[in-house]
MMTF fields as JSON, N, C-alpha, C and O atoms, coordinates in Angstrom:
{
  "mmtfVersion": "1.0.0",
  "mmtfProducer": "UNKNOWN",
  "numBonds": 431,
  "numAtoms": 432,
  "numGroups": 108,
  "numChains": 1,
  "numModels": 1,
  "chainsPerModel": [1],
  "groupsPerChain": [108],
  "chainIdList": ["A"],
  "bondAtomList": [4, 2, 8, 6, 12, 10, 16, 14, 20, 18, 24, 22, 28, 26, 32, 30, 36, 34, 40, 38, 44, 42, 48, 46, 52, 50, 56, 54, 60, 58, 64, 62, 68, 66, 72, 70, 76, 74, 80, 78, 84, 82, 88, 86, 92, 90, 96, 94, 100, 98, 104, 102, 108, 106, 112, 110, 116, 114, 120, 118, 124, 122, 128, 126, 132, 130, 136, 134, 140, 138, 144, 142, 148, 146, 152, 150, 156, 154, 160, 158, 164, 162, 168, 166, 172, 170, 176, 174, 180, 178, 184, 182, 188, 186, 192, 190, 196, 194, 200, 198, 204, 202, 208, 206, 212, 210, 216, 214, 220, 218, 224, 222, 228, 226, 232, 230, 236, 234, 240, 238, 244, 242, 248, 246, 252, 250, 256, 254, 260, 258, 264, 262, 268, 266, 272, 270, 276, 274, 280, 278, 284, 282, 288, 286, 292, 290, 296, 294, 300, 298, 304, 302, 308, 306, 312, 310, 316, 314, 320, 318, 324, 322, 328, 326, 332, 330, 336, 334, 340, 338, 344, 342, 348, 346, 352, 350, 356, 354, 360, 358, 364, 362, 368, 366, 372, 370, 376, 374, 380, 378, 384, 382, 388, 386, 392, 390, 396, 394, 400, 398, 404, 402, 408, 406, 412, 410, 416, 414, 420, 418, 424, 422, 428, 426],
  "bondOrderList": [1, 1, 1, 1, 1, 1, 1, 1, 1, 1, 1, 1, 1, 1, 1, 1, 1, 1, 1, 1, 1, 1, 1, 1, 1, 1, 1, 1, 1, 1, 1, 1, 1, 1, 1, 1, 1, 1, 1, 1, 1, 1, 1, 1, 1, 1, 1, 1, 1, 1, 1, 1, 1, 1, 1, 1, 1, 1, 1, 1, 1, 1, 1, 1, 1, 1, 1, 1, 1, 1, 1, 1, 1, 1, 1, 1, 1, 1, 1, 1, 1, 1, 1, 1, 1, 1, 1, 1, 1, 1, 1, 1, 1, 1, 1, 1, 1, 1, 1, 1, 1, 1, 1, 1, 1, 1, 1],
  "groupList": [{"groupName": "MET", "atomNameList": ["N", "CA", "C", "O"], "elementList": ["N", "C", "C", "O"], "formalChargeList": [0, 0, 0, 0], "bondAtomList": [1, 0, 2, 1, 3, 2], "bondOrderList": [1, 1, 2], "singleLetterCode": "M", "chemCompType": "L-PEPTIDE LINKING"}, {"groupName": "GLY", "atomNameList": ["N", "CA", "C", "O"], "elementList": ["N", "C", "C", "O"], "formalChargeList": [0, 0, 0, 0], "bondAtomList": [1, 0, 2, 1, 3, 2], "bondOrderList": [1, 1, 2], "singleLetterCode": "G", "chemCompType": "PEPTIDE LINKING"}, {"groupName": "ARG", "atomNameList": ["N", "CA", "C", "O"], "elementList": ["N", "C", "C", "O"], "formalChargeList": [0, 0, 0, 0], "bondAtomList": [1, 0, 2, 1, 3, 2], "bondOrderList": [1, 1, 2], "singleLetterCode": "R", "chemCompType": "L-PEPTIDE LINKING"}, {"groupName": "THR", "atomNameList": ["N", "CA", "C", "O"], "elementList": ["N", "C", "C", "O"], "formalChargeList": [0, 0, 0, 0], "bondAtomList": [1, 0, 2, 1, 3, 2], "bondOrderList": [1, 1, 2], "singleLetterCode": "T", "chemCompType": "L-PEPTIDE LINKING"}, {"groupName": "VAL", "atomNameList": ["N", "CA", "C", "O"], "elementList": ["N", "C", "C", "O"], "formalChargeList": [0, 0, 0, 0], "bondAtomList": [1, 0, 2, 1, 3, 2], "bondOrderList": [1, 1, 2], "singleLetterCode": "V", "chemCompType": "L-PEPTIDE LINKING"}, {"groupName": "LEU", "atomNameList": ["N", "CA", "C", "O"], "elementList": ["N", "C", "C", "O"], "formalChargeList": [0, 0, 0, 0], "bondAtomList": [1, 0, 2, 1, 3, 2], "bondOrderList": [1, 1, 2], "singleLetterCode": "L", "chemCompType": "L-PEPTIDE LINKING"}, {"groupName": "SER", "atomNameList": ["N", "CA", "C", "O"], "elementList": ["N", "C", "C", "O"], "formalChargeList": [0, 0, 0, 0], "bondAtomList": [1, 0, 2, 1, 3, 2], "bondOrderList": [1, 1, 2], "singleLetterCode": "S", "chemCompType": "L-PEPTIDE LINKING"}, {"groupName": "ASN", "atomNameList": ["N", "CA", "C", "O"], "elementList": ["N", "C", "C", "O"], "formalChargeList": [0, 0, 0, 0], "bondAtomList": [1, 0, 2, 1, 3, 2], "bondOrderList": [1, 1, 2], "singleLetterCode": "N", "chemCompType": "L-PEPTIDE LINKING"}, {"groupName": "PHE", "atomNameList": ["N", "CA", "C", "O"], "elementList": ["N", "C", "C", "O"], "formalChargeList": [0, 0, 0, 0], "bondAtomList": [1, 0, 2, 1, 3, 2], "bondOrderList": [1, 1, 2], "singleLetterCode": "F", "chemCompType": "L-PEPTIDE LINKING"}, {"groupName": "GLU", "atomNameList": ["N", "CA", "C", "O"], "elementList": ["N", "C", "C", "O"], "formalChargeList": [0, 0, 0, 0], "bondAtomList": [1, 0, 2, 1, 3, 2], "bondOrderList": [1, 1, 2], "singleLetterCode": "E", "chemCompType": "L-PEPTIDE LINKING"}, {"groupName": "PRO", "atomNameList": ["N", "CA", "C", "O"], "elementList": ["N", "C", "C", "O"], "formalChargeList": [0, 0, 0, 0], "bondAtomList": [1, 0, 2, 1, 3, 2], "bondOrderList": [1, 1, 2], "singleLetterCode": "P", "chemCompType": "L-PEPTIDE LINKING"}, {"groupName": "ILE", "atomNameList": ["N", "CA", "C", "O"], "elementList": ["N", "C", "C", "O"], "formalChargeList": [0, 0, 0, 0], "bondAtomList": [1, 0, 2, 1, 3, 2], "bondOrderList": [1, 1, 2], "singleLetterCode": "I", "chemCompType": "L-PEPTIDE LINKING"}, {"groupName": "TRP", "atomNameList": ["N", "CA", "C", "O"], "elementList": ["N", "C", "C", "O"], "formalChargeList": [0, 0, 0, 0], "bondAtomList": [1, 0, 2, 1, 3, 2], "bondOrderList": [1, 1, 2], "singleLetterCode": "W", "chemCompType": "L-PEPTIDE LINKING"}, {"groupName": "GLN", "atomNameList": ["N", "CA", "C", "O"], "elementList": ["N", "C", "C", "O"], "formalChargeList": [0, 0, 0, 0], "bondAtomList": [1, 0, 2, 1, 3, 2], "bondOrderList": [1, 1, 2], "singleLetterCode": "Q", "chemCompType": "L-PEPTIDE LINKING"}, {"groupName": "ALA", "atomNameList": ["N", "CA", "C", "O"], "elementList": ["N", "C", "C", "O"], "formalChargeList": [0, 0, 0, 0], "bondAtomList": [1, 0, 2, 1, 3, 2], "bondOrderList": [1, 1, 2], "singleLetterCode": "A", "chemCompType": "L-PEPTIDE LINKING"}, {"groupName": "CYS", "atomNameList": ["N", "CA", "C", "O"], "elementList": ["N", "C", "C", "O"], "formalChargeList": [0, 0, 0, 0], "bondAtomList": [1, 0, 2, 1, 3, 2], "bondOrderList": [1, 1, 2], "singleLetterCode": "C", "chemCompType": "L-PEPTIDE LINKING"}, {"groupName": "LYS", "atomNameList": ["N", "CA", "C", "O"], "elementList": ["N", "C", "C", "O"], "formalChargeList": [0, 0, 0, 0], "bondAtomList": [1, 0, 2, 1, 3, 2], "bondOrderList": [1, 1, 2], "singleLetterCode": "K", "chemCompType": "L-PEPTIDE LINKING"}, {"groupName": "ASP", "atomNameList": ["N", "CA", "C", "O"], "elementList": ["N", "C", "C", "O"], "formalChargeList": [0, 0, 0, 0], "bondAtomList": [1, 0, 2, 1, 3, 2], "bondOrderList": [1, 1, 2], "singleLetterCode": "D", "chemCompType": "L-PEPTIDE LINKING"}, {"groupName": "HIS", "atomNameList": ["N", "CA", "C", "O"], "elementList": ["N", "C", "C", "O"], "formalChargeList": [0, 0, 0, 0], "bondAtomList": [1, 0, 2, 1, 3, 2], "bondOrderList": [1, 1, 2], "singleLetterCode": "H", "chemCompType": "L-PEPTIDE LINKING"}, {"groupName": "TYR", "atomNameList": ["N", "CA", "C", "O"], "elementList": ["N", "C", "C", "O"], "formalChargeList": [0, 0, 0, 0], "bondAtomList": [1, 0, 2, 1, 3, 2], "bondOrderList": [1, 1, 2], "singleLetterCode": "Y", "chemCompType": "L-PEPTIDE LINKING"}],
  "groupTypeList": [0, 1, 2, 3, 4, 5, 5, 6, 7, 8, 4, 9, 10, 11, 12, 13, 5, 5, 9, 3, 5, 13, 14, 15, 14, 14, 1, 1, 9, 1, 15, 16, 4, 10, 13, 8, 7, 1, 5, 3, 17, 1, 6, 14, 4, 5, 18, 14, 3, 0, 8, 0, 5, 14, 15, 3, 3, 7, 4, 5, 8, 0, 6, 1, 3, 5, 5, 5, 5, 11, 8, 18, 16, 17, 19, 2, 14, 1, 4, 2, 17, 9, 17, 5, 12, 13, 13, 4, 2, 2, 16, 18, 18, 9, 11, 11, 14, 12, 1, 16, 13, 2, 16, 9, 0, 18, 17, 13],
  "groupIdList": [1, 2, 3, 4, 5, 6, 7, 8, 9, 10, 11, 12, 13, 14, 15, 16, 17, 18, 19, 20, 21, 22, 23, 24, 25, 26, 27, 28, 29, 30, 31, 32, 33, 34, 35, 36, 37, 38, 39, 40, 41, 42, 43, 44, 45, 46, 47, 48, 49, 50, 51, 52, 53, 54, 55, 56, 57, 58, 59, 60, 61, 62, 63, 64, 65, 66, 67, 68, 69, 70, 71, 72, 73, 74, 75, 76, 77, 78, 79, 80, 81, 82, 83, 84, 85, 86, 87, 88, 89, 90, 91, 92, 93, 94, 95, 96, 97, 98, 99, 100, 101, 102, 103, 104, 105, 106, 107, 108],
  "secStructList": [7, 7, 2, 2, 2, 2, 0, 0, 0, 0, 0, 2, 2, 2, 2, 2, 2, 2, 2, 2, 2, 2, 2, 2, 2, 2, 6, 7, 6, 6, 7, 1, 7, 7, 7, 7, 6, 6, 7, 7, 2, 2, 2, 2, 2, 2, 2, 2, 2, 2, 2, 2, 2, 2, 2, 2, 2, 2, 2, 2, 2, 2, 2, 2, 2, 2, 2, 2, 2, 2, 2, 7, 2, 2, 2, 2, 2, 6, 7, 7, 7, 2, 2, 2, 2, 2, 2, 2, 2, 2, 2, 2, 2, 2, 2, 2, 2, 2, 2, 2, 2, 2, 2, 2, 2, 2, 2, 7],
  "xCoordList": [-5.443, -5.494, -4.065, -3.157, -3.954, -2.698, -2.499, -3.235, -1.492, -1.131, -2.203, -2.512, -2.769, -3.861, -5.096, -5.675, -5.449, -6.663, -6.268, -7.104, -5.107, -4.627, -4.716, -5.265, -4.183, -4.175, -5.61, -5.961, -6.428, -7.793, -8.733, -9.596, -8.714, -9.747, -9.373, -10.228, -8.084, -7.604, -6.95, -7.411, -5.854, -5.055, -5.778, -5.85, -6.305, -6.981, -8.105, -8.155, -9.038, -10.084, -9.484, -10.021, -8.371, -7.778, -7.332, -7.659, -6.599, -6.189, -7.317, -7.259, -8.358, -9.529, -10.259, -10.69, -10.34, -10.98, -10.166, -10.701, -8.786, -7.894, -7.97, -8.046, -7.953, -8.098, -9.468, -9.528, -10.522, -11.805, -11.8, -12.336, -11.226, -11.182, -10.351, -10.727, -9.252, -8.408, -9.27, -9.294, -9.938, -10.754, -11.843, -12.105, -12.493, -13.542, -12.984, -13.615, -11.801, -11.225, -10.79, -10.801, -10.391, -9.961, -11.161, -11.009, -12.338, -13.545, -13.534, -14.108, -12.893, -12.804, -13.995, -14.916, -13.911, -14.985, -14.902, -15.865, -13.82, -13.623, -14.295, -14.094, -15.088, -15.713, -16.893, -17.99, -16.804, -17.976, -17.583, -16.4, -18.491, -18.2, -17.542, -18.092, -16.417, -15.659, -16.333, -17.03, -16.129, -16.635, -15.524, -14.386, -15.894, -14.967, -15.245, -16.406, -14.185, -14.357, -14.719, -13.925, -15.891, -16.341, -16.66, -16.901, -16.702, -17.048, -18.137, -18.215, -19.024, -20.008, -19.278, -18.161, -19.933, -19.383, -19.021, -17.914, -19.975, -19.746, -18.575, -17.749, -18.527, -17.433, -16.038, -15.031, -16.056, -14.782, -14.347, -13.17, -15.272, -14.881, -14.491, -13.577, -15.243, -14.764, -13.368, -12.508, -13.151, -11.864, -10.715, -9.663, -11.034, -9.985, -9.739, -8.6, -10.766, -10.63, -9.917, -9.016, -10.28, -9.638, -8.146, -7.299, -7.842, -6.419, -5.635, -4.526, -6.197, -5.506, -5.302, -4.266, -6.345, -6.149, -5.062, -4.213, -5.099, -4.125, -2.664, -1.733, -2.487, -1.147, -0.75, 0.416, -1.68, -1.382, -1.004, -0.014, -1.81, -1.58, -0.293, 0.436, -0.038, 1.159, 2.413, 3.385, 2.378, 3.467, 3.647, 4.768, 2.504, 2.548, 3.094, 3.924, 2.631, 3.203, 4.733, 5.482, 5.152, 6.575, 7.389, 8.504, 6.861, 7.524, 7.608, 8.638, 6.529, 6.485, 7.476, 8.225, 7.518, 8.436, 9.896, 10.771, 10.139, 11.512, 11.955, 13.099, 10.971, 11.284, 11.525, 12.378, 10.805, 11.043, 12.35, 13.023, 12.797, 14.099, 15.238, 16.324, 14.964, 16.053, 16.172, 17.286, 15.065, 15.053, 14.815, 15.175, 14.25, 13.89, 14.88, 14.851, 15.78, 16.933, 16.387, 16.845, 15.445, 14.946, 14.216, 14.348, 13.47, 12.834, 13.81, 13.705, 14.835, 15.955, 16.602, 16.926, 16.801, 17.557, 16.698, 17.237, 15.38, 14.498, 14.143, 13.723, 14.282, 14.023, 12.532, 11.891, 11.999, 10.521, 10.141, 10.88, 9.004, 8.466, 7.77, 6.667, 8.394, 7.845, 6.538, 5.668, 6.323, 5.014, 3.934, 2.877, 4.15, 3.175, 2.935, 1.778, 3.959, 3.77, 3.054, 2.358, 3.187, 2.515, 0.963, 0.103, 0.707, -0.657, -1.333, -2.496, -0.595, -1.123, -1.374, -2.392, -0.397, -0.645, -1.891, -2.704, -1.987, -3.104, -4.456, -5.395, -4.459, -5.711, -5.979, -7.14, -4.978, -5.162, -5.825, -6.83, -5.304, -5.906, -7.274, -8.093, -7.572, -8.995, -9.899, -11.029, -9.414, -10.228, -10.477, -11.596, -9.488, -9.592, -10.587, -11.51, -10.475, -11.384, -12.81, -13.758, -12.972, -14.264, -14.966, -16.163, -14.056, -14.545, -15.021, -16.078, -14.288, -14.577, -15.855, -16.688, -16.055, -17.262, -18.455, -19.498, -18.341, -19.484, -19.767, -20.929, -18.724, -19.009, -19.747, -20.694, -19.34, -20.051, -21.482, -22.382, -21.689, -23.103, -23.93, -25.134, -23.278, -23.981, -24.339, -25.413, -23.343, -23.566, -24.619, -25.143, -24.969, -25.954, -27.317, -28.267],
  "yCoordList": [-5.308, -4.052, -3.624, -3.416, -3.511, -3.216, -1.746, -0.856, -1.547, -0.234, 0.411, 1.596, -0.432, 0.08, 0.588, 1.636, -0.216, 0.221, 1.429, 2.33, 1.593, 2.762, 3.972, 5.004, 3.849, 4.993, 5.307, 6.484, 4.336, 4.601, 4.988, 5.804, 4.517, 4.785, 5.825, 6.318, 6.182, 7.132, 8.306, 9.434, 8.076, 9.184, 9.902, 11.13, 9.244, 9.94, 10.808, 11.948, 10.409, 11.347, 12.6, 13.7, 12.418, 13.563, 14.611, 15.795, 14.122, 15.037, 15.733, 16.924, 14.934, 15.469, 16.602, 17.639, 16.282, 17.198, 18.466, 19.572, 18.289, 19.478, 20.3, 21.526, 19.72, 20.449, 21.209, 22.366, 20.553, 21.204, 22.359, 23.414, 22.234, 23.313, 24.5, 25.652, 24.238, 25.233, 25.995, 27.225, 25.24, 25.84, 26.716, 27.803, 26.25, 27.027, 28.22, 29.273, 28.177, 29.329, 30.344, 31.532, 29.944, 30.844, 31.362, 32.268, 30.786, 31.294, 30.909, 31.62, 29.776, 29.276, 28.377, 28.161, 27.87, 27.093, 25.592, 24.835, 25.234, 23.879, 23.616, 22.542, 24.544, 24.383, 23.572, 24.13, 22.328, 21.376, 20.075, 19.755, 19.403, 18.099, 17.131, 16.842, 16.64, 15.647, 14.343, 13.977, 13.58, 12.244, 11.246, 11.293, 10.377, 9.436, 8.073, 7.685, 7.32, 5.992, 4.986, 4.727, 4.44, 3.417, 3.836, 2.959, 5.072, 5.584, 6.579, 7.354, 6.571, 7.629, 8.938, 8.876, 10.04, 11.267, 11.207, 11.571, 10.743, 10.645, 9.673, 9.995, 8.511, 7.655, 8.278, 8.03, 9.025, 9.633, 10.629, 10.678, 11.457, 12.512, 11.85, 12.3, 10.688, 10.044, 9.388, 9.506, 8.734, 8.098, 9.236, 9.086, 10.3, 11.381, 11.967, 12.231, 12.153, 12.738, 11.763, 12.18, 10.506, 9.496, 9.382, 9.298, 9.381, 9.266, 10.488, 10.35, 11.66, 12.817, 12.894, 13.368, 12.402, 12.392, 11.357, 11.599, 10.146, 9.199, 9.673, 9.382, 10.392, 10.863, 11.987, 12.067, 12.837, 13.977, 13.415, 13.82, 12.502, 11.984, 11.165, 11.209, 10.419, 9.666, 10.643, 10.372, 11.702, 12.624, 13.277, 13.497, 13.589, 14.165, 13.147, 13.466, 11.923, 10.894, 10.746, 10.806, 10.554, 10.397, 11.619, 11.481, 12.793, 14.013, 14.107, 14.458, 13.79, 13.776, 12.786, 13.152, 11.606, 10.565, 11.01, 10.813, 11.611, 12.084, 13.127, 13.134, 14.1, 15.171, 14.63, 15.136, 13.676, 13.026, 12.371, 12.463, 11.712, 11.062, 12.068, 11.801, 13.264, 14.247, 14.973, 15.171, 15.394, 16.355, 15.794, 16.452, 14.66, 14.105, 13.04, 11.906, 13.442, 12.541, 11.307, 10.203, 11.43, 10.289, 9.262, 8.044, 9.843, 8.935, 8.111, 6.904, 8.967, 8.307, 7.195, 6.15, 7.387, 6.438, 5.361, 4.41, 5.379, 4.378, 4.45, 3.431, 5.58, 5.712, 5.901, 6.748, 5.039, 5.022, 5.945, 6.038, 6.647, 7.485, 6.597, 6.114, 6.375, 5.418, 5.897, 5.063, 7.208, 7.624, 7.266, 6.827, 7.441, 7.109, 5.66, 5.264, 4.79, 3.369, 2.87, 1.858, 3.516, 3.185, 3.467, 2.674, 4.662, 4.984, 3.999, 3.632, 3.604, 2.685, 1.323, 0.69, 0.842, -0.422, -0.352, -1.274, 0.803, 1.034, 0.921, 0.22, 1.664, 1.649, 0.278, -0.123, -0.443, -1.839, -2.645, -3.318, -2.587, -3.368, -2.958, -3.789, -1.656, -1.186, -1.76, -2.143, -1.834, -2.373, -3.87, -4.357, -4.534, -6.037, -6.222, -7.016, -5.539, -5.731, -5.361, -6.058, -4.283, -3.858, -4.977, -5.262, -5.538, -6.658, -7.888, -8.457, -8.254, -9.357, -9.078, -9.974, -7.824, -7.488, -7.549, -8.093, -7.044, -7.107, -8.574, -8.954, -9.41, -10.827, -11.473, -12.233, -11.189, -11.754, -11.279, -12.049, -10.011, -9.55, -10.157, -10.348, -10.481, -11.0, -12.482, -12.965, -13.195, -14.609, -14.91, -16.024, -13.885, -14.139, -14.016, -14.202],
  "zCoordList": [-108.242, -108.768, -109.201, -108.397, -110.548, -111.112, -111.483, -111.057, -112.277, -112.65, -113.509, -113.385, -114.401, -115.317, -114.528, -114.816, -113.533, -112.676, -111.952, -111.88, -111.397, -110.702, -111.6, -111.215, -112.778, -113.744, -114.219, -114.292, -114.535, -115.128, -114.092, -114.413, -112.836, -111.856, -110.856, -110.121, -110.806, -109.744, -110.353, -110.181, -111.087, -111.613, -112.69, -112.644, -113.634, -114.774, -114.31, -114.772, -113.433, -112.975, -112.279, -112.411, -111.542, -110.882, -112.005, -111.926, -113.008, -114.061, -114.798, -115.103, -115.075, -115.781, -114.94, -115.444, -113.629, -112.716, -112.602, -112.682, -112.404, -112.347, -113.634, -113.56, -114.716, -116.056, -116.094, -116.512, -115.663, -115.74, -114.757, -115.094, -113.554, -112.578, -113.113, -112.899, -113.789, -114.351, -115.464, -115.498, -116.326, -117.345, -116.767, -117.282, -115.681, -115.125, -114.455, -114.545, -113.749, -113.177, -114.135, -113.81, -115.345, -116.362, -117.184, -118.003, -116.962, -117.681, -119.082, -119.906, -119.444, -120.824, -121.171, -120.383, -122.403, -122.883, -122.323, -122.444, -121.764, -121.276, -119.946, -119.38, -119.413, -118.147, -118.236, -118.214, -118.333, -118.398, -117.682, -117.569, -117.247, -116.497, -117.451, -118.514, -117.108, -117.936, -117.952, -117.006, -119.082, -119.156, -118.681, -119.15, -117.765, -117.207, -117.799, -117.93, -118.169, -118.782, -117.687, -116.783, -117.776, -116.85, -115.529, -114.7, -115.187, -113.866, -113.952, -114.905, -112.92, -112.896, -112.359, -111.847, -112.499, -112.084, -110.575, -110.18, -109.753, -108.332, -107.958, -107.104, -108.602, -108.437, -108.782, -108.119, -109.767, -110.221, -109.25, -108.891, -108.789, -107.761, -106.467, -105.776, -106.109, -104.849, -105.052, -104.179, -106.139, -106.349, -106.295, -105.675, -106.971, -107.076, -105.679, -105.297, -104.97, -103.592, -102.656, -101.927, -102.65, -101.861, -102.207, -101.318, -103.498, -103.923, -103.44, -102.925, -103.6, -103.197, -101.686, -101.22, -100.881, -99.424, -99.086, -98.227, -99.802, -99.417, -99.752, -99.0, -100.871, -101.174, -100.18, -99.794, -99.769, -98.89, -97.494, -96.884, -97.038, -95.673, -95.592, -94.601, -96.665, -96.709, -96.698, -95.992, -97.434, -97.34, -95.985, -95.526, -95.342, -93.959, -92.996, -92.145, -93.126, -92.226, -92.372, -91.397, -93.612, -93.807, -93.417, -92.914, -93.634, -93.222, -91.635, -91.059, -91.036, -89.591, -89.015, -88.109, -89.469, -89.057, -89.315, -88.471, -90.496, -90.751, -89.806, -89.352, -89.475, -88.555, -87.096, -86.367, -86.742, -85.423, -85.398, -84.371, -86.42, -86.489, -86.493, -85.979, -87.098, -87.153, -85.883, -85.397, -85.296, -84.235, -82.823, -81.847, -82.693, -81.389, -80.962, -81.441, -80.025, -79.728, -78.998, -79.291, -78.076, -77.403, -78.321, -78.195, -79.215, -80.242, -81.05, -81.27, -81.491, -82.362, -81.567, -82.132, -80.265, -79.409, -78.942, -78.376, -79.107, -78.712, -77.238, -76.69, -76.555, -75.181, -74.999, -75.621, -74.084, -73.843, -72.726, -71.746, -72.82, -71.804, -70.807, -71.063, -69.681, -68.664, -68.108, -67.857, -67.889, -67.456, -68.334, -67.881, -69.659, -70.635, -70.708, -70.851, -70.621, -70.61, -69.357, -69.437, -68.224, -67.02, -67.176, -66.793, -67.769, -68.081, -69.036, -68.868, -70.0, -70.965, -70.357, -70.638, -69.476, -68.777, -67.826, -67.762, -67.091, -66.198, -67.014, -66.638, -68.141, -68.903, -69.499, -69.58, -69.91, -70.402, -69.25, -69.482, -68.081, -66.973, -66.637, -66.247, -66.778, -66.614, -67.634, -67.328, -68.891, -69.956, -69.738, -69.899, -69.395, -69.163, -68.068, -68.243, -66.926, -65.78, -66.207, -65.844, -66.966, -67.446, -68.359, -68.302, -69.176, -70.155, -69.276, -69.548, -68.304, -67.37, -66.667, -66.529, -66.195, -65.462, -66.443, -66.08, -67.594, -68.626, -68.941, -69.084, -69.052, -69.413, -68.214, -68.416, -67.037, -65.839, -65.747, -65.415, -66.041, -66.077, -67.122, -66.954, -68.253, -69.406, -69.142, -69.5, -68.473, -68.159, -67.182, -67.141, -66.34, -65.303, -65.793, -65.032]
}
């Protein structure tokens, strides 16, 4: 999947849909379903939605990580929360024991 596929299948439908929404909001004559090259209407809407969600969540993730690095001293220093790690270890052992129990029940 190269740049041309990204542009034709993801970016172009977004721009066409945004232009259509602007025309519909303005009450102009351009308020009609756009024609997408090689995509059905549903596929174009799905691709546009997924691309927008990917861009949005990526920005949120990067912003959250940056804010943690800036403001959370323990995160920046790499200090682990020992209570949390104990809970994770305990849950891991519970899951392993549960899996062994299920396997024994299945083998009988």
